[in-house]
MARGUMI-794553 format. One record per residue: residue number from 1; residue in three letters; chain; x, y, z of N, C-alpha, C in turn. Coordinates in nm, 2 decimals, padded with zeros to 4 digits, always signed. Layout:
# MARGUMI-794553
(NUM; ala; A; (X; Y; Z); (X; Y; Z); (X; Y; Z))
...
# end
This chain:
# MARGUMI-794553
(1; met; A; (+00.08; -00.12; +00.00); (+00.00; +00.00; +00.00); (+00.09; +00.12; +00.00))
(2; gly; A; (+00.05; +00.22; -00.08); (+00.13; +00.35; -00.09); (+00.10; +00.43; +00.03))
(3; val; A; (+00.16; +00.55; +00.04); (+00.15; +00.64; +00.15); (+00.05; +00.75; +00.10))
(4; ala; A; (-00.05; +00.78; +00.18); (-00.15; +00.88; +00.15); (-00.08; +01.02; +00.14))
(5; ala; A; (-00.14; +01.11; +00.06); (-00.10; +01.25; +00.06); (-00.18; +01.31; +00.17))
(6; arg; A; (-00.10; +01.33; +00.29); (-00.17; +01.38; +00.41); (-00.15; +01.53; +00.43))
(7; thr; A; (-00.26; +01.59; +00.47); (-00.26; +01.73; +00.50); (-00.32; +01.74; +00.65))
(8; ile; A; (-00.26; +01.83; +00.73); (-00.30; +01.85; +00.86); (-00.34; +02.00; +00.88))
(9; glu; A; (-00.46; +02.03; +00.92); (-00.50; +02.17; +00.94); (-00.55; +02.18; +01.09))
(10; val; A; (-00.50; +02.28; +01.16); (-00.54; +02.30; +01.30); (-00.62; +02.43; +01.31))
(11; phe; A; (-00.73; +02.42; +01.39); (-00.82; +02.53; +01.40); (-00.84; +02.57; +01.55))
(12; glu; A; (-00.86; +02.70; +01.57); (-00.87; +02.75; +01.71); (-00.99; +02.70; +01.78))
(13; asp; A; (-01.10; +02.68; +01.71); (-01.22; +02.63; +01.78); (-01.30; +02.54; +01.69))
(14; ile; A; (-01.40; +02.47; +01.74); (-01.47; +02.38; +01.67); (-01.56; +02.44; +01.56))
(15; asp; A; (-01.60; +02.56; +01.58); (-01.68; +02.63; +01.47); (-01.60; +02.65; +01.35))
(16; leu; A; (-01.47; +02.69; +01.36); (-01.39; +02.71; +01.24); (-01.36; +02.58; +01.17))
(17; leu; A; (-01.34; +02.47; +01.25); (-01.31; +02.34; +01.20); (-01.44; +02.30; +01.12))
(18; thr; A; (-01.55; +02.31; +01.18); (-01.68; +02.27; +01.11); (-01.70; +02.34; +00.98))
(19; arg; A; (-01.67; +02.47; +00.98); (-01.69; +02.55; +00.86); (-01.59; +02.50; +00.75))
(20; arg; A; (-01.47; +02.47; +00.79); (-01.38; +02.42; +00.69); (-01.43; +02.28; +00.63))
(21; ala; A; (-01.48; +02.20; +00.72); (-01.53; +02.07; +00.67); (-01.65; +02.09; +00.58))
(22; ala; A; (-01.73; +02.19; +00.61); (-01.85; +02.22; +00.52); (-01.80; +02.26; +00.39))
(23; glu; A; (-01.70; +02.35; +00.38); (-01.65; +02.39; +00.25); (-01.60; +02.28; +00.17))
(24; leu; A; (-01.52; +02.19; +00.23); (-01.47; +02.07; +00.16); (-01.58; +01.98; +00.11))
(25; phe; A; (-01.69; +01.96; +00.20); (-01.80; +01.88; +00.16); (-01.87; +01.94; +00.03))
(26; ala; A; (-01.89; +02.07; +00.04); (-01.96; +02.14; -00.07); (-01.88; +02.13; -00.20))
(27; asp; A; (-01.75; +02.16; -00.19); (-01.66; +02.15; -00.31); (-01.66; +02.01; -00.37))
(28; cys; A; (-01.64; +01.92; -00.28); (-01.62; +01.78; -00.32); (-01.75; +01.73; -00.39))
(29; ser; A; (-01.86; +01.76; -00.33); (-01.99; +01.71; -00.39); (-02.01; +01.77; -00.53))
(30; asn; A; (-01.98; +01.90; -00.54); (-02.00; +01.96; -00.67); (-01.91; +01.90; -00.78))
(31; glu; A; (-01.78; +01.88; -00.74); (-01.69; +01.82; -00.83); (-01.73; +01.68; -00.88))
(32; ala; A; (-01.77; +01.60; -00.78); (-01.81; +01.47; -00.81); (-01.93; +01.46; -00.91))
(33; val; A; (-02.03; +01.55; -00.88); (-02.15; +01.55; -00.96); (-02.12; +01.60; -01.10))
(34; ala; A; (-02.03; +01.70; -01.11); (-01.99; +01.74; -01.24); (-01.92; +01.64; -01.32))
(35; lys; A; (-01.84; +01.55; -01.26); (-01.77; +01.45; -01.33); (-01.85; +01.32; -01.35))
(36; arg; A; (-01.93; +01.28; -01.25); (-01.99; +01.15; -01.26); (-02.14; +01.15; -01.24))
(37; gly; A; (-02.20; +01.26; -01.21); (-02.34; +01.27; -01.20); (-02.39; +01.23; -01.06))
(38; arg; A; (-02.30; +01.20; -00.97); (-02.35; +01.16; -00.84); (-02.23; +01.18; -00.74))
(39; phe; A; (-02.26; +01.19; -00.61); (-02.16; +01.20; -00.51); (-02.19; +01.10; -00.40))
(40; ala; A; (-02.10; +01.01; -00.37); (-02.12; +00.91; -00.27); (-02.03; +00.94; -00.15))
(41; val; A; (-02.10; +00.95; -00.03); (-02.03; +00.99; +00.09); (-02.06; +00.89; +00.20))
(42; ala; A; (-01.96; +00.85; +00.28); (-01.98; +00.77; +00.40); (-01.98; +00.86; +00.52))
(43; leu; A; (-02.08; +00.86; +00.60); (-02.10; +00.95; +00.71); (-02.04; +00.88; +00.84))
(44; ser; A; (-02.00; +00.97; +00.93); (-01.95; +00.93; +01.06); (-02.05; +00.96; +01.17))
(45; gly; A; (-02.04; +00.89; +01.28); (-02.12; +00.93; +01.40); (-02.03; +01.02; +01.49))
(46; gly; A; (-02.09; +01.07; +01.60); (-02.01; +01.15; +01.69); (-02.06; +01.29; +01.70))
(47; arg; A; (-02.01; +01.37; +01.80); (-02.06; +01.50; +01.83); (-02.01; +01.60; +01.72))
(48; thr; A; (-01.88; +01.59; +01.68); (-01.82; +01.68; +01.58); (-01.89; +01.67; +01.45))
(49; pro; A; (-01.91; +01.55; +01.39); (-01.99; +01.54; +01.27); (-02.13; +01.59; +01.28))
(50; arg; A; (-02.19; +01.57; +01.39); (-02.33; +01.62; +01.41); (-02.34; +01.77; +01.38))
(51; gly; A; (-02.24; +01.85; +01.44); (-02.23; +01.99; +01.41); (-02.21; +02.02; +01.26))
(52; leu; A; (-02.13; +01.94; +01.19); (-02.12; +01.96; +01.05); (-02.25; +01.93; +00.98))
(53; tyr; A; (-02.32; +01.83; +01.01); (-02.44; +01.79; +00.94); (-02.55; +01.91; +00.96))
(54; ser; A; (-02.55; +01.96; +01.08); (-02.65; +02.07; +01.11); (-02.61; +02.19; +01.03))
(55; leu; A; (-02.48; +02.22; +01.02); (-02.44; +02.34; +00.94); (-02.47; +02.32; +00.79))
(56; leu; A; (-02.45; +02.20; +00.74); (-02.48; +02.18; +00.60); (-02.63; +02.19; +00.57))
(57; ala; A; (-02.71; +02.14; +00.66); (-02.85; +02.15; +00.63); (-02.92; +02.28; +00.66))
(58; glu; A; (-02.86; +02.36; +00.75); (-02.93; +02.48; +00.80); (-02.85; +02.61; +00.76))
(59; gly; A; (-02.73; +02.60; +00.72); (-02.65; +02.72; +00.69); (-02.67; +02.75; +00.54))
(60; ala; A; (-02.73; +02.86; +00.51); (-02.76; +02.89; +00.37); (-02.63; +02.90; +00.28))
(61; asp; A; (-02.52; +02.93; +00.34); (-02.39; +02.94; +00.27); (-02.36; +02.80; +00.21))
(62; tyr; A; (-02.40; +02.70; +00.27); (-02.37; +02.56; +00.22); (-02.49; +02.49; +00.16))
(63; arg; A; (-02.60; +02.50; +00.23); (-02.72; +02.42; +00.19); (-02.76; +02.45; +00.04))
(64; asp; A; (-02.75; +02.57; +00.00); (-02.79; +02.61; -00.13); (-02.69; +02.58; -00.24))
(65; arg; A; (-02.57; +02.55; -00.20); (-02.46; +02.52; -00.29); (-02.45; +02.37; -00.32))
(66; ile; A; (-02.51; +02.29; -00.25); (-02.49; +02.15; -00.25); (-02.60; +02.07; -00.33))
(67; pro; A; (-02.56; +01.99; -00.43); (-02.66; +01.91; -00.51); (-02.72; +01.79; -00.44))
(68; trp; A; (-02.80; +01.82; -00.34); (-02.85; +01.72; -00.25); (-02.91; +01.60; -00.32))
(69; arg; A; (-02.99; +01.62; -00.42); (-03.06; +01.51; -00.49); (-02.97; +01.41; -00.56))
(70; ala; A; (-02.85; +01.46; -00.58); (-02.75; +01.37; -00.65); (-02.65; +01.30; -00.55))
(71; ile; A; (-02.68; +01.32; -00.42); (-02.59; +01.26; -00.32); (-02.65; +01.13; -00.27))
(72; his; A; (-02.56; +01.03; -00.26); (-02.59; +00.90; -00.20); (-02.52; +00.89; -00.06))
(73; phe; A; (-02.59; +00.87; +00.04); (-02.54; +00.87; +00.18); (-02.52; +00.73; +00.23))
(74; phe; A; (-02.40; +00.69; +00.27); (-02.37; +00.57; +00.33); (-02.32; +00.59; +00.48))
(75; phe; A; (-02.29; +00.49; +00.55); (-02.24; +00.50; +00.69); (-02.11; +00.42; +00.71))
(76; gly; A; (-02.02; +00.48; +00.78); (-01.89; +00.41; +00.80); (-01.90; +00.31; +00.91))
(77; asp; A; (-01.99; +00.33; +01.00); (-02.02; +00.23; +01.10); (-02.15; +00.25; +01.17))
(78; glu; A; (-02.19; +00.15; +01.25); (-02.32; +00.17; +01.32); (-02.32; +00.08; +01.44))
(79; arg; A; (-02.39; +00.13; +01.54); (-02.42; +00.05; +01.66); (-02.53; -00.05; +01.63))
(80; cys; A; (-02.53; -00.16; +01.70); (-02.64; -00.26; +01.67); (-02.76; -00.23; +01.75))
(81; val; A; (-02.83; -00.13; +01.70); (-02.96; -00.08; +01.76); (-03.06; -00.05; +01.64))
(82; pro; A; (-03.18; -00.04; +01.67); (-03.28; +00.00; +01.57); (-03.26; +00.14; +01.52))
(83; pro; A; (-03.31; +00.18; +01.41); (-03.28; +00.31; +01.35); (-03.34; +00.43; +01.43))
(84; asp; A; (-03.43; +00.40; +01.52); (-03.49; +00.51; +01.60); (-03.43; +00.51; +01.74))
(85; his; A; (-03.33; +00.43; +01.76); (-03.27; +00.43; +01.90); (-03.18; +00.55; +01.92))
(86; pro; A; (-03.17; +00.61; +02.04); (-03.09; +00.73; +02.06); (-02.94; +00.71; +02.03))
(87; asp; A; (-02.89; +00.58; +02.03); (-02.75; +00.56; +02.00); (-02.72; +00.54; +01.85))
(88; ser; A; (-02.82; +00.54; +01.77); (-02.81; +00.51; +01.63); (-02.74; +00.62; +01.55))
(89; asn; A; (-02.63; +00.59; +01.48); (-02.56; +00.69; +01.40); (-02.66; +00.74; +01.29))
(90; phe; A; (-02.74; +00.65; +01.23); (-02.84; +00.69; +01.13); (-02.94; +00.79; +01.19))
(91; arg; A; (-02.99; +00.76; +01.31); (-03.08; +00.86; +01.37); (-03.02; +00.99; +01.39))
(92; met; A; (-02.90; +01.00; +01.43); (-02.83; +01.13; +01.45); (-02.82; +01.20; +01.32))
(93; ala; A; (-02.78; +01.13; +01.21); (-02.76; +01.20; +01.08); (-02.90; +01.24; +01.03))
(94; lys; A; (-03.00; +01.16; +01.05); (-03.13; +01.19; +01.00); (-03.18; +01.32; +01.07))
(95; glu; A; (-03.17; +01.32; +01.20); (-03.22; +01.44; +01.28); (-03.14; +01.56; +01.25))
(96; ala; A; (-03.01; +01.55; +01.23); (-02.93; +01.67; +01.21); (-02.93; +01.72; +01.07))
(97; met; A; (-02.95; +01.63; +00.97); (-02.94; +01.67; +00.83); (-03.04; +01.61; +00.74))
(98; leu; A; (-03.05; +01.48; +00.73); (-03.12; +01.41; +00.62); (-03.27; +01.45; +00.62))
(99; ser; A; (-03.33; +01.46; +00.74); (-03.47; +01.49; +00.74); (-03.50; +01.63; +00.70))
(100; lys; A; (-03.40; +01.72; +00.70); (-03.43; +01.86; +00.67); (-03.40; +01.90; +00.52))
(101; leu; A; (-03.37; +01.80; +00.44); (-03.34; +01.83; +00.30); (-03.42; +01.74; +00.20))
(102; asp; A; (-03.42; +01.79; +00.08); (-03.49; +01.72; -00.03); (-03.40; +01.61; -00.08))
(103; ile; A; (-03.40; +01.49; -00.02); (-03.32; +01.38; -00.06); (-03.41; +01.26; -00.09))
(104; pro; A; (-03.39; +01.20; -00.21); (-03.47; +01.08; -00.24); (-03.44; +00.97; -00.14))
(105; glu; A; (-03.55; +00.91; -00.09); (-03.53; +00.80; +00.01); (-03.43; +00.69; -00.04))
(106; glu; A; (-03.43; +00.66; -00.17); (-03.34; +00.56; -00.22); (-03.20; +00.60; -00.22))
(107; asn; A; (-03.17; +00.73; -00.19); (-03.03; +00.77; -00.18); (-02.97; +00.76; -00.05))
(108; ile; A; (-03.05; +00.71; +00.05); (-03.00; +00.70; +00.19); (-02.98; +00.55; +00.21))
(109; his; A; (-02.86; +00.51; +00.23); (-02.82; +00.36; +00.24); (-02.78; +00.34; +00.38))
(110; arg; A; (-02.88; +00.31; +00.47); (-02.84; +00.29; +00.61); (-02.80; +00.14; +00.63))
(111; ile; A; (-02.73; +00.12; +00.74); (-02.70; -00.02; +00.78); (-02.82; -00.07; +00.86))
(112; arg; A; (-02.87; -00.19; +00.83); (-02.99; -00.24; +00.90); (-02.94; -00.31; +01.02))
(113; ala; A; (-02.90; -00.23; +01.12); (-02.83; -00.28; +01.24); (-02.93; -00.34; +01.34))
(114; glu; A; (-03.06; -00.33; +01.31); (-03.16; -00.40; +01.40); (-03.16; -00.55; +01.37))
(115; leu; A; (-03.09; -00.60; +01.26); (-03.08; -00.74; +01.23); (-02.96; -00.80; +01.32))
(116; pro; A; (-02.95; -00.93; +01.32); (-02.83; -00.99; +01.39); (-02.71; -00.93; +01.32))
(117; ala; A; (-02.60; -00.91; +01.40); (-02.49; -00.83; +01.36); (-02.42; -00.89; +01.23))
(118; ala; A; (-02.40; -01.02; +01.23); (-02.33; -01.08; +01.11); (-02.42; -01.06; +00.98))
(119; arg; A; (-02.55; -01.08; +01.00); (-02.64; -01.06; +00.88); (-02.64; -00.92; +00.83))
(120; ala; A; (-02.64; -00.82; +00.93); (-02.64; -00.68; +00.89); (-02.52; -00.65; +00.81))
(121; ala; A; (-02.40; -00.70; +00.86); (-02.28; -00.67; +00.79); (-02.28; -00.73; +00.65))
(122; glu; A; (-02.33; -00.85; +00.64); (-02.33; -00.92; +00.50); (-02.42; -00.84; +00.41))
(123; glu; A; (-02.54; -00.80; +00.46); (-02.63; -00.72; +00.37); (-02.57; -00.59; +00.33))
(124; tyr; A; (-02.50; -00.52; +00.42); (-02.44; -00.39; +00.38); (-02.33; -00.41; +00.28))
(125; glu; A; (-02.25; -00.52; +00.30); (-02.15; -00.54; +00.19); (-02.21; -00.57; +00.06))
(126; glu; A; (-02.32; -00.64; +00.06); (-02.39; -00.67; -00.07); (-02.45; -00.54; -00.13))
(127; glu; A; (-02.49; -00.45; -00.04); (-02.54; -00.32; -00.09); (-02.43; -00.24; -00.15))
(128; leu; A; (-02.31; -00.24; -00.09); (-02.20; -00.17; -00.15); (-02.16; -00.23; -00.28))
(129; arg; A; (-02.15; -00.36; -00.29); (-02.11; -00.43; -00.41); (-02.21; -00.40; -00.52))
(130; arg; A; (-02.34; -00.39; -00.49); (-02.44; -00.37; -00.59); (-02.43; -00.22; -00.64))
(131; phe; A; (-02.43; -00.13; -00.54); (-02.43; +00.01; -00.58); (-02.31; +00.05; -00.66))
(132; phe; A; (-02.19; +00.01; -00.62); (-02.06; +00.04; -00.69); (-02.02; -00.06; -00.80))
(133; ser; A; (-02.11; -00.16; -00.83); (-02.08; -00.26; -00.93); (-01.94; -00.32; -00.91))
(134; leu; A; (-01.92; -00.37; -00.79); (-01.79; -00.42; -00.76); (-01.77; -00.57; -00.80))
(135; ala; A; (-01.65; -00.60; -00.85); (-01.61; -00.74; -00.87); (-01.54; -00.78; -00.75))
(136; glu; A; (-01.51; -00.91; -00.74); (-01.44; -00.96; -00.62); (-01.30; -00.90; -00.62))
(137; gly; A; (-01.26; -00.85; -00.50); (-01.13; -00.79; -00.48); (-01.14; -00.64; -00.50))
(138; gln; A; (-01.25; -00.58; -00.55); (-01.26; -00.44; -00.56); (-01.32; -00.37; -00.44))
(139; ala; A; (-01.29; -00.24; -00.42); (-01.34; -00.17; -00.31); (-01.43; -00.05; -00.36))
(140; pro; A; (-01.52; -00.01; -00.27); (-01.61; +00.10; -00.32); (-01.53; +00.23; -00.33))
(141; asn; A; (-01.56; +00.30; -00.45); (-01.49; +00.43; -00.47); (-01.57; +00.55; -00.42))
(142; phe; A; (-01.59; +00.56; -00.29); (-01.65; +00.67; -00.23); (-01.58; +00.80; -00.28))
(143; asp; A; (-01.66; +00.90; -00.29); (-01.60; +01.03; -00.32); (-01.54; +01.10; -00.19))
(144; leu; A; (-01.61; +01.07; -00.08); (-01.57; +01.12; +00.05); (-01.61; +01.02; +00.16))
(145; val; A; (-01.51; +01.00; +00.25); (-01.54; +00.93; +00.37); (-01.51; +01.02; +00.49))
(146; leu; A; (-01.61; +01.04; +00.58); (-01.59; +01.12; +00.70); (-01.56; +01.03; +00.81))
(147; leu; A; (-01.46; +01.06; +00.89); (-01.42; +00.98; +01.00); (-01.39; +01.07; +01.13))
(148; gly; A; (-01.41; +01.01; +01.24); (-01.36; +01.07; +01.37); (-01.25; +00.98; +01.43))
(149; met; A; (-01.21; +01.02; +01.55); (-01.11; +00.94; +01.62); (-01.14; +00.94; +01.77))
(150; gly; A; (-01.14; +00.83; +01.83); (-01.16; +00.82; +01.97); (-01.04; +00.85; +02.05))
(151; ala; A; (-01.05; +00.86; +02.18); (-00.94; +00.89; +02.27); (-00.84; +00.77; +02.28))
(152; asp; A; (-00.89; +00.65; +02.23); (-00.80; +00.53; +02.22); (-00.74; +00.51; +02.09))
(153; gly; A; (-00.77; +00.61; +01.99); (-00.71; +00.60; +01.86); (-00.80; +00.52; +01.76))
(154; his; A; (-00.92; +00.47; +01.81); (-01.00; +00.40; +01.71); (-01.07; +00.49; +01.62))
(155; thr; A; (-01.11; +00.44; +01.50); (-01.19; +00.52; +01.40); (-01.29; +00.42; +01.34))
(156; ala; A; (-01.41; +00.48; +01.30); (-01.52; +00.40; +01.27); (-01.55; +00.31; +01.38))
(157; ser; A; (-01.56; +00.18; +01.36); (-01.57; +00.08; +01.47); (-01.45; -00.01; +01.46))
(158; leu; A; (-01.34; +00.04; +01.42); (-01.21; -00.04; +01.42); (-01.14; +00.00; +01.55))
(159; phe; A; (-01.15; -00.10; +01.65); (-01.09; -00.08; +01.78); (-00.96; -00.14; +01.79))
(160; pro; A; (-00.87; -00.09; +01.89); (-00.74; -00.15; +01.91); (-00.74; -00.30; +01.93))
(161; gly; A; (-00.65; -00.37; +01.87); (-00.63; -00.51; +01.89); (-00.74; -00.60; +01.83))
(162; thr; A; (-00.83; -00.55; +01.75); (-00.94; -00.64; +01.69); (-00.90; -00.69; +01.55))
(163; asp; A; (-00.95; -00.81; +01.52); (-00.92; -00.88; +01.40); (-00.95; -00.80; +01.27))
(164; ala; A; (-01.05; -00.71; +01.29); (-01.10; -00.63; +01.17); (-00.99; -00.55; +01.11))
(165; leu; A; (-00.89; -00.52; +01.19); (-00.77; -00.44; +01.14); (-00.69; -00.51; +01.04))
(166; gln; A; (-00.70; -00.65; +01.05); (-00.62; -00.73; +00.95); (-00.70; -00.77; +00.83))
(167; glu; A; (-00.82; -00.73; +00.82); (-00.91; -00.77; +00.71); (-00.86; -00.71; +00.58))
(168; arg; A; (-00.85; -00.80; +00.48); (-00.81; -00.76; +00.35); (-00.91; -00.79; +00.24))
(169; arg; A; (-01.01; -00.87; +00.27); (-01.11; -00.91; +00.17); (-01.25; -00.85; +00.19))
(170; arg; A; (-01.30; -00.87; +00.31); (-01.43; -00.82; +00.34); (-01.44; -00.66; +00.34))
(171; leu; A; (-01.55; -00.61; +00.30); (-01.57; -00.46; +00.31); (-01.64; -00.42; +00.43))
(172; val; A; (-01.72; -00.51; +00.49); (-01.80; -00.47; +00.61); (-01.79; -00.59; +00.71))
(173; leu; A; (-01.78; -00.56; +00.83); (-01.77; -00.67; +00.93); (-01.85; -00.63; +01.06))
(174; ala; A; (-01.90; -00.74; +01.12); (-01.96; -00.72; +01.26); (-01.84; -00.75; +01.35))
(175; val; A; (-01.81; -00.65; +01.44); (-01.70; -00.66; +01.53); (-01.75; -00.65; +01.67))
(176; trp; A; (-01.68; -00.73; +01.76); (-01.72; -00.73; +01.90); (-01.63; -00.63; +01.97))
(177; ala; A; (-01.69; -00.52; +02.03); (-01.61; -00.42; +02.10); (-01.62; -00.46; +02.25))
(178; ala; A; (-01.51; -00.52; +02.29); (-01.51; -00.58; +02.43); (-01.53; -00.48; +02.54))
(179; lys; A; (-01.47; -00.36; +02.53); (-01.49; -00.27; +02.64); (-01.62; -00.21; +02.64))
(180; leu; A; (-01.70; -00.22; +02.53); (-01.84; -00.17; +02.52); (-01.94; -00.28; +02.55))
(181; gly; A; (-01.89; -00.41; +02.54); (-01.98; -00.52; +02.56); (-02.09; -00.53; +02.45))
(182; ala; A; (-02.05; -00.50; +02.33); (-02.15; -00.49; +02.22); (-02.09; -00.51; +02.09))
(183; phe; A; (-02.17; -00.56; +01.99); (-02.12; -00.56; +01.85); (-02.14; -00.43; +01.79))
(184; arg; A; (-02.06; -00.40; +01.69); (-02.07; -00.29; +01.60); (-02.06; -00.34; +01.46))
(185; ile; A; (-02.11; -00.27; +01.36); (-02.10; -00.29; +01.22); (-02.01; -00.18; +01.17))
(186; thr; A; (-01.90; -00.22; +01.09); (-01.81; -00.12; +01.05); (-01.76; -00.16; +00.91))
(187; leu; A; (-01.73; -00.05; +00.83); (-01.65; -00.07; +00.71); (-01.51; -00.11; +00.75))
(188; thr; A; (-01.44; -00.18; +00.67); (-01.31; -00.23; +00.70); (-01.20; -00.15; +00.63))
(189; pro; A; (-01.07; -00.17; +00.67); (-00.97; -00.09; +00.60); (-00.97; -00.09; +00.45))
(190; pro; A; (-01.00; -00.20; +00.38); (-01.00; -00.19; +00.24); (-01.11; -00.10; +00.18))
(191; ala; A; (-01.22; -00.09; +00.25); (-01.33; +00.00; +00.21); (-01.29; +00.15; +00.25))
(192; leu; A; (-01.23; +00.17; +00.36); (-01.20; +00.30; +00.41); (-01.08; +00.36; +00.34))
(193; asn; A; (-01.00; +00.28; +00.27); (-00.88; +00.33; +00.21); (-00.89; +00.35; +00.06))
(194; ala; A; (-01.02; +00.33; +00.01); (-01.04; +00.34; -00.14); (-01.09; +00.47; -00.19))
(195; pro; A; (-01.14; +00.57; -00.10); (-01.21; +00.69; -00.16); (-01.11; +00.79; -00.22))
(196; glu; A; (-01.18; +00.89; -00.28); (-01.10; +01.00; -00.34); (-01.05; +01.09; -00.22))
(197; leu; A; (-01.13; +01.10; -00.12); (-01.09; +01.19; +00.00); (-01.14; +01.13; +00.13))
(198; val; A; (-01.05; +01.12; +00.22); (-01.08; +01.08; +00.36); (-01.06; +01.20; +00.45))
(199; leu; A; (-01.16; +01.24; +00.52); (-01.16; +01.36; +00.60); (-01.18; +01.32; +00.75))
(200; phe; A; (-01.08; +01.34; +00.83); (-01.08; +01.32; +00.97); (-01.12; +01.45; +01.04))
(201; leu; A; (-01.22; +01.44; +01.13); (-01.26; +01.55; +01.22); (-01.23; +01.52; +01.36))
(202; val; A; (-01.14; +01.59; +01.43); (-01.09; +01.55; +01.56); (-01.10; +01.68; +01.65))
(203; ala; A; (-01.17; +01.67; +01.76); (-01.18; +01.78; +01.86); (-01.17; +01.72; +02.00))
(204; gly; A; (-01.12; +01.80; +02.09); (-01.12; +01.77; +02.23); (-00.99; +01.73; +02.29))
(205; ala; A; (-00.96; +01.79; +02.40); (-00.83; +01.76; +02.47); (-00.81; +01.62; +02.50))
(206; asp; A; (-00.91; +01.54; +02.52); (-00.90; +01.40; +02.55); (-00.84; +01.32; +02.44))
(207; lys; A; (-00.84; +01.38; +02.31); (-00.78; +01.31; +02.20); (-00.63; +01.33; +02.18))
(208; ala; A; (-00.57; +01.42; +02.26); (-00.44; +01.48; +02.23); (-00.33; +01.37; +02.23))
(209; val; A; (-00.34; +01.28; +02.33); (-00.23; +01.18; +02.35); (-00.24; +01.08; +02.23))
(210; ala; A; (-00.36; +01.03; +02.20); (-00.37; +00.94; +02.09); (-00.34; +01.00; +01.96))
(211; leu; A; (-00.38; +01.13; +01.94); (-00.35; +01.19; +01.81); (-00.20; +01.21; +01.79))
(212; glu; A; (-00.13; +01.24; +01.89); (+00.02; +01.25; +01.88); (+00.08; +01.12; +01.84))
(213; ala; A; (+00.03; +01.01; +01.89); (+00.08; +00.88; +01.85); (+00.04; +00.85; +01.71))
(214; val; A; (-00.08; +00.88; +01.67); (-00.13; +00.85; +01.54); (-00.05; +00.92; +01.43))
(215; leu; A; (-00.03; +01.05; +01.45); (+00.03; +01.14; +01.35); (+00.18; +01.15; +01.36))
(216; glu; A; (+00.24; +01.13; +01.48); (+00.38; +01.15; +01.49); (+00.46; +01.03; +01.55))
(217; gly; A; (+00.38; +00.93; +01.59); (+00.45; +00.81; +01.65); (+00.48; +00.71; +01.54))
(218; arg; A; (+00.54; +00.60; +01.58); (+00.58; +00.50; +01.49); (+00.45; +00.42; +01.45))
(219; pro; A; (+00.45; +00.36; +01.34); (+00.33; +00.28; +01.29); (+00.30; +00.17; +01.38))
(220; glu; A; (+00.18; +00.18; +01.45); (+00.12; +00.07; +01.53); (-00.03; +00.07; +01.51))
(221; pro; A; (-00.07; +00.03; +01.39); (-00.22; +00.04; +01.36); (-00.30; -00.06; +01.45))
(222; asp; A; (-00.24; -00.17; +01.50); (-00.31; -00.25; +01.59); (-00.34; -00.18; +01.72))
(223; arg; A; (-00.26; -00.09; +01.76); (-00.28; -00.01; +01.89); (-00.35; +00.11; +01.86))
(224; tyr; A; (-00.33; +00.18; +01.75); (-00.39; +00.30; +01.71); (-00.45; +00.29; +01.57))
(225; pro; A; (-00.58; +00.23; +01.57); (-00.64; +00.20; +01.44); (-00.65; +00.31; +01.34))
(226; ala; A; (-00.65; +00.43; +01.38); (-00.66; +00.54; +01.28); (-00.54; +00.55; +01.19))
(227; gln; A; (-00.43; +00.49; +01.23); (-00.31; +00.48; +01.15); (-00.33; +00.39; +01.03))
(228; ala; A; (-00.43; +00.30; +01.04); (-00.46; +00.20; +00.93); (-00.53; +00.27; +00.81))
(229; ile; A; (-00.57; +00.40; +00.83); (-00.63; +00.47; +00.72); (-00.53; +00.55; +00.64))
(230; gln; A; (-00.49; +00.50; +00.53); (-00.39; +00.56; +00.44); (-00.42; +00.54; +00.30))
(231; pro; A; (-00.52; +00.61; +00.25); (-00.57; +00.59; +00.11); (-00.46; +00.61; +00.01))
(232; pro; A; (-00.41; +00.50; -00.06); (-00.30; +00.51; -00.15); (-00.32; +00.59; -00.28))
(233; his; A; (-00.45; +00.60; -00.32); (-00.48; +00.67; -00.44); (-00.56; +00.80; -00.42))
(234; gly; A; (-00.59; +00.83; -00.29); (-00.67; +00.95; -00.26); (-00.60; +01.04; -00.17))
(235; ser; A; (-00.67; +01.14; -00.12); (-00.62; +01.24; -00.03); (-00.67; +01.21; +00.11))
(236; leu; A; (-00.59; +01.25; +00.21); (-00.62; +01.23; +00.35); (-00.60; +01.37; +00.42))
(237; ile; A; (-00.71; +01.42; +00.47); (-00.70; +01.55; +00.54); (-00.75; +01.54; +00.68))
(238; trp; A; (-00.67; +01.59; +00.78); (-00.70; +01.59; +00.92); (-00.74; +01.73; +00.95))
(239; leu; A; (-00.86; +01.75; +01.00); (-00.90; +01.88; +01.05); (-00.91; +01.87; +01.20))
(240; ile; A; (-00.83; +01.94; +01.27); (-00.80; +01.92; +01.42); (-00.83; +02.05; +01.49))
(241; glu; A; (-00.90; +02.04; +01.60); (-00.93; +02.15; +01.69); (-00.80; +02.17; +01.78))
(242; arg; A; (-00.77; +02.29; +01.82); (-00.65; +02.33; +01.88); (-00.62; +02.24; +02.01))
(243; ala; A; (-00.72; +02.22; +02.09); (-00.69; +02.14; +02.21); (-00.65; +01.99; +02.18))
(244; ala; A; (-00.71; +01.94; +02.07); (-00.67; +01.80; +02.03); (-00.53; +01.80; +01.98))
(245; ala; A; (-00.49; +01.91; +01.92); (-00.35; +01.92; +01.86); (-00.24; +01.97; +01.95))
(246; ser; A; (-00.27; +01.98; +02.08); (-00.18; +02.04; +02.18); (-00.05; +01.97; +02.19))
(247; arg; A; (-00.04; +01.84; +02.17); (+00.08; +01.77; +02.18); (+00.16; +01.75; +02.05))
(248; leu; A; (+00.10; +01.79; +01.94); (+00.18; +01.78; +01.81); (+00.30; +01.87; +01.81))
(249; arg; A; (+00.41; +01.82; +01.76); (+00.53; +01.90; +01.75); (+00.53; +02.00; +01.64))
(250; arg; A; (+00.45; +01.97; +01.53); (+00.45; +02.06; +01.42); (+00.31; +02.09; +01.38))
# end
């Protein structure tokens, strides 16, 4: 695997970070629709993405610039709960953004996480293969993948020390998160490393130690799964709030 073209941008506060992410989303969506007639994005859960989704849906500077009806929404991971559960990433994205926009229902590709975990993962992989017309060994060419990072260095639902980090064939897996005592459904490294652009959004002082290890430490993706995201043919941009970047040397 090649080395991603990595860019790191640090912002004084979360509002500036969110506005930069919204600009990138708007630009990327318009470029993709101009080239291919559609924009395929994988959404992330978490507090920071929620702010982005709200800004995209409610901020006139962005909402009116984005070709919403040509966008297909996917999810990088999901908790094993029904779609109306408070912990559902789908519910968060729907409340913050999807329900406020004119988006065809068939353009929203949620993970059916109310099913048994292994079946939900298999069905979502089939959905990806169908939508992107993938042959065996191919990965989905998302235009944009949005990711966050936990204080332990995990991203999506790729947690430290889990077998999913070694996956090279499957695109979606059901993974057991031992410290959470629950299954999660997640895209795997092959799926997360194939897009045109991967955009990490990281905020909070509690992320500083892990972020230093991920960006400036030696390669240990089993310990810091965010290091496993290195798209060889796409771009990798880290948008970081100042408190999270406090331990970075450069």
